[in-house]
TORTI-901428 format. One line per 10 residues: number of its first residue (from 0); for each residue x, y, z of C-alpha. Coordinates in steps of 0.25 Angstrom, whole numbers, plus 5000, padded with zeros to 4 digits. Each point is the difference from the previous one (the first is absolute). Layout:
<pts>
NUM	X/Y/Z | ...
</pts>
This chain:
<pts>
0	5000/5000/4999 | 5003/5014/5000 | 5001/5011/5013 | 4994/5012/4998 | 5002/5011/5012 | 4989/5012/5002 | 4997/5010/5006 | 4984/5000/4999 | 4991/4987/5002 | 4997/4996/4986
10	4992/4986/4997 | 5006/4993/4987 | 4991/4989/4993 | 5004/4991/4988 | 4992/5008/4990 | 5012/5011/5003 | 5012/4990/4994 | 5002/4994/5015 | 4994/4991/5010 | 5002/5005/5017
20	5008/4990/5006 | 5001/5007/5012 | 4997/5014/5007 | 5003/5007/5010 | 5005/5016/5006 | 5013/5000/4991 | 4999/4989/4990 | 4990/4992/4989 | 5007/4989/4993 | 4996/4998/4985
30	4999/4988/4992 | 5004/4997/4987 | 5004/5015/4997 | 5014/5004/4998 | 5006/5013/5001 | 5002/5005/4986 | 4985/4998/4999 | 4995/5007/5012 | 5007/5011/4994 | 4990/4999/4988
40	4986/4998/5008 | 4994/5009/5011 | 5010/4997/5011 | 5011/5008/4993 | 5002/5009/5014 | 5000/4988/5008 | 5017/4995/5002 | 5004/4985/5000 | 5003/4998/5015 | 5013/4994/5004
50	4993/4995/5010 | 4994/4989/4993 | 5013/4997/4993 | 5008/4997/5012 | 4989/4991/5005 | 5000/4993/4987 | 5015/5000/5000 | 4998/4993/5016 | 4992/4987/4994 | 5006/4996/4987
60	5014/5002/5007 | 4995/4989/5013 | 4994/4992/4987 | 5013/5000/4992 | 5009/4999/5014 | 4993/4986/5002 | 4998/4996/4986 | 5010/5006/4991 | 5000/4989/4990 | 4984/5002/4998
70	4997/5013/5003 | 5012/5009/4997 | 4994/5005/4989 | 4991/5008/5005 | 5007/5007/5010 | 5010/5003/4988 | 4988/5007/4992 | 4999/5011/5010 | 5016/5002/4999 | 5007/5010/4994
80	5012/4996/4991 | 5011/4996/5006 | 4993/5006/5015 | 5009/4997/5012 | 4998/4992/5013 | 5009/5006/5010 | 5004/4994/5012 | 5011/5012/5006 | 5000/4992/5014 | 4999/4985/4997
90	5010/4990/4996 | 4988/4992/4994 | 5007/4986/5007 | 5008/4999/4987 | 5013/5001/5006 | 5008/4998/4987 | 4992/5008/4990 | 5002/5014/5009 | 4984/5003/4994 | 4996/5013/5007
100	4993/5005/4986 | 4990/4991/4988 | 5000/5007/4988 | 4988/4994/4990 | 4990/4989/4999 | 5009/4990/4995 | 5011/5002/5016 | 4986/5004/5007 | 4994/4988/4997 | 5014/4991/5005
110	4999/5007/5011 | 4987/4995/5003 | 5003/4987/4998 | 5014/4997/5006 | 4992/5005/5014 | 4990/4992/5000 | 5012/4989/5002 | 5002/5008/5013 | 4985/5004/5004 | 4987/4997/4998
120	4993/5013/4999 | 4987/5005/5006 | 4989/5010/4994 | 5007/5015/5004 | 4992/5007/5008 | 4998/5014/5000 | 4995/5009/5010 | 5003/5015/4993 | 5001/5009/4988 | 5007/5014/4999
130	5004/5007/4988 | 5011/5007/4999 | 4994/5015/4998 | 4988/4998/5006 | 4992/4997/4990 | 4997/4985/4992 | 4997/5007/4986 | 5008/4995/4989 | 5009/5012/4992 | 5014/5001/4994
140	5008/5001/5013 | 4998/4996/5015 | 4994/4986/4997 | 5005/4993/5011 | 4992/4994/5011 | 5007/4994/5013 | 4992/4987/5007 | 5001/4995/5014 | 4999/4985/5001 | 5002/4986/5005
150	5009/4991/4993 | 4998/4985/5006 | 5005/4984/4995 | 5007/4989/5003 | 5015/4993/5001 | 4996/4991/4989 | 5012/4991/5005 | 4998/5005/5015 | 4986/4999/5002 | 5001/5014/5008
160	4988/5010/4998 | 5003/5016/4999 | 4996/5012/5001 | 5006/5014/4996 | 4995/5015/4999 | 5004/5007/4986 | 4997/5012/4992 | 4999/4999/4986 | 5003/5012/4990 | 4994/4998/4988
170	5003/5011/4988 | 4990/5000/4987 | 5003/5007/4988 | 4991/5009/4992 | 4994/4990/4994 | 4996/4991/5013 | 5009/4988/4998 | 5008/4998/5013 | 5016/5006/4996 | 5007/4997/5014
180	4996/4993/5013 | 5010/5002/5012 | 4999/4989/5010 | 5001/5003/5014 | 5000/4989/5012 | 5004/4998/5012 | 5005/4987/4995 | 5006/4993/5015 | 4986/4990/4999 | 5003/4996/4987
190	5015/4998/5001 | 4998/4992/5014 | 4988/4993/4992 | 5008/4993/4990 | 5013/4998/5008 | 4994/4996/5011 | 5006/5009/5011 | 4988/5002/5008 | 4988/5011/5002 | 5001/5012/5000
200	4994/5011/5011 | 4986/4998/5003 | 4992/5013/4999 | 4998/5008/5012 | 4986/4999/5006 | 5000/5013/4999 | 5003/5003/4984 | 4988/5004/4993 | 5007/5001/4988 | 5007/4987/4995
210	4991/4993/4991 | 4989/5008/5003 | 4992/5010/4990 | 5001/5016/5007 | 4988/5008/5001 | 5001/5012/4990 | 4995/5014/4999 | 4999/5003/4985 | 4995/5014/5003 | 5010/5006/5007
220	5011/5009/4993 | 5009/4990/4995 | 5011/5010/4998 | 4999/5005/5016 | 5002/4985/5002 | 5013/4999/4991 | 5005/5013/5008 | 4999/4995/5012 | 5005/4987/4997 | 5014/5003/4992
230	5001/5012/5011 | 5001/4989/5012 | 5009/4992/4992 | 5009/5012/4995 | 5004/5002/5014 | 5000/4985/5003 | 5012/5000/4989 | 5008/5010/5007 | 4997/4995/5014 | 4991/5008/5007
240	4989/4995/4998 | 4997/5006/5015 | 4998/5013/4992 | 4988/4998/4994 | 4993/4992/5012 | 4988/5008/4997 | 4996/4994/4987 | 5002/4987/5006 | 4987/4997/5009 | 5004/4996/5013
250	4993/4987/4998 | 5004/4995/4987 | 5003/4986/4997 | 5013/4996/4993 | 5002/4987/4993 | 5015/4998/4996 | 5004/4987/4992 | 4992/4990/5005 | 5004/4987/4994 | 5015/5001/5003
260	5007/4988/5008 | 4995/4996/5015 | 5010/5003/5011 | 5009/5008/4991 | 4997/5014/4996 | 4994/5007/5012 | 4993/5013/4991 | 4992/4989/4995 | 4985/5003/5006 | 4989/5008/5002
270	4999/5011/5010 | 4990/5012/5004 | 5004/5013/5005 | 5008/5013/4997 | 5000/5001/5015 | 5001/4992/5011 | 4991/5009/5007 | 4991/5006/4990 | 5006/5012/5004 | 5007/5010/4990
280	5016/4994/4999 | 5009/5009/5010 | 5011/5008/4996 | 5011/4987/5006 | 4992/4991/4994 | 4998/4993/5012 | 4986/4995/4998 | 5002/4995/4987 | 4990/4988/4995 | 4998/4986/4994
290	5002/5005/4986 | 5016/5005/5005 | 5003/4989/5010 | 4993/4988/4993 | 5004/5002/4984 | 5009/5012/4998 | 5008/4999/5011 | 5004/4984/4998 | 5001/5004/4985 | 5010/5010/5002
300	5007/4989/5010 | 5001/4989/4988 | 5003/5010/4987 | 5008/5010/5000 | 4990/5008/4988 | 5003/5005/4989 | 4997/5012/4991 | 4983/5000/4998 | 4993/5006/4991 | 4985/5002/4994
310	5000/4994/4983 | 4985/4999/5000 | 4986/5004/5007 | 4988/4992/4996 | 4985/5006/5007 | 4985/4999/5001 | 4992/5008/5010 | 5006/4997/5013 | 5010/4990/4995 | 5014/5002/4995
320	5010/4990/4998 | 5015/5007/5001 | 5011/4992/4993 | 5014/5003/5005 | 5013/4995/4996 | 5012/4998/5012 | 5013/4998/4996 | 5002/5009/4985 | 5011/5005/5003 | 5004/4995/5015
330	4996/4984/5001 | 4996/4997/5014 | 5007/4991/5008 | 5000/4989/5010 | 5005/5004/5012 | 5002/4986/5005 | 5009/4995/4989 | 5003/5014/4994 | 4996/4993/4986 | 4994/5010/4990
340	4987/4998/4994 | 4998/4995/4986 | 4994/5009/4992 | 4990/5012/5005 | 4987/4997/5009 | 4989/5005/4996 | 4989/5003/5010 | 4985/5001/4998 | 4993/5005/5011 | 4984/4999/4997
350	4994/5013/5008 | 4985/5005/5006 | 5000/5015/5004 | 4989/5006/5007 | 4998/5015/5003 | 5015/5004/4995 | 5005/4987/5008 | 5007/4986/4999 | 4991/4992/5007 | 5006/4985/4994
360	5010/4999/4992 | 5006/4986/4994 | 5013/4998/4994 | 5003/4987/4991 | 5015/4996/4999 | 5007/4988/4998 | 5006/4995/5012 | 5010/4991/4990 | 5009/5011/4997 | 5004/5001/5016
370	4999/4986/5002 | 5011/4998/4990 | 5008/5013/5005 | 4999/4993/5013 | 5005/4987/4994 | 4987/4994/5010 | 4998/4990/4986 | 5012/4996/4994 | 4991/4992/4989 | 4996/5014/4997
380	5011/5006/4996 | 5001/4997/4985
</pts>
């Protein structure tokens, strides 16, 4: 089907060239009509939706990943020529190949076939989408959609099940074809299941984000939400988060790197509260609360941070994704071993902003990079 976004509720019918498959506040799905045909009808003022394209991609990806010999052609029809699947944080479990990027149908299909020898994938579970410019309208630029989801499966040899948080960034060209997908996963659980290395940290009982949908106020001002979220991260990047404490709710909840190896990375967890007593932070910082003592402090004791830079944002209503990269100029270093990380580290921060304050922040980051730098599991070092 073809997705179109619209401001006013319009009822479509088959006499006008399309059949309504779904209808909601933001989106109608039209069957049996193409973008070219749309331009020639009374729907010409409407815009093709990148949300619908992203949803279709995930559905076809799941089918092709599970059955690459019979279902891949359907996925290939949605891919642009020489489409790129990029894994900036991954080793792809094929140490002898050093693969981090796949280009074109043949390489992508081979990757699916090879991966099936290591894991049996489950259907991807999606929790939310965000556009890169506040709009899902297809245009000549800004056609990127972020997806927060769960990847899961079973290790083929071990029979161990795994679940891991992930963010996919799907870039769509002006023709409505997927030209690049960046995959960011906290992939320790998948590696552990394949290699039989034990379970990752369980999801904390106070974690309201991991593998869950989050309520979204679609009518909130997304630009204001972006400004708040980026200001908070810009101050955190230079170690001065305290200076913008007024932009963070005192009962804020932060979830960081859920899915890391249990008992090895002390900063993996969920914490509630910017201060310990709900009062403004004192100049002597004597009442620093769980966000500092449970996450930021332990993280600083394990990793000497590299430079941190915001590279892009996505937003819709009060929800914001801030994509940051750590180590573009100075790579982070594991303090215990003095080992430099192999590559810059991507942080995918999903935030909710209410009344000008960050009320929640789920950070998806690949703890496998820290595991390697600390030498916790030698088998991961390739």
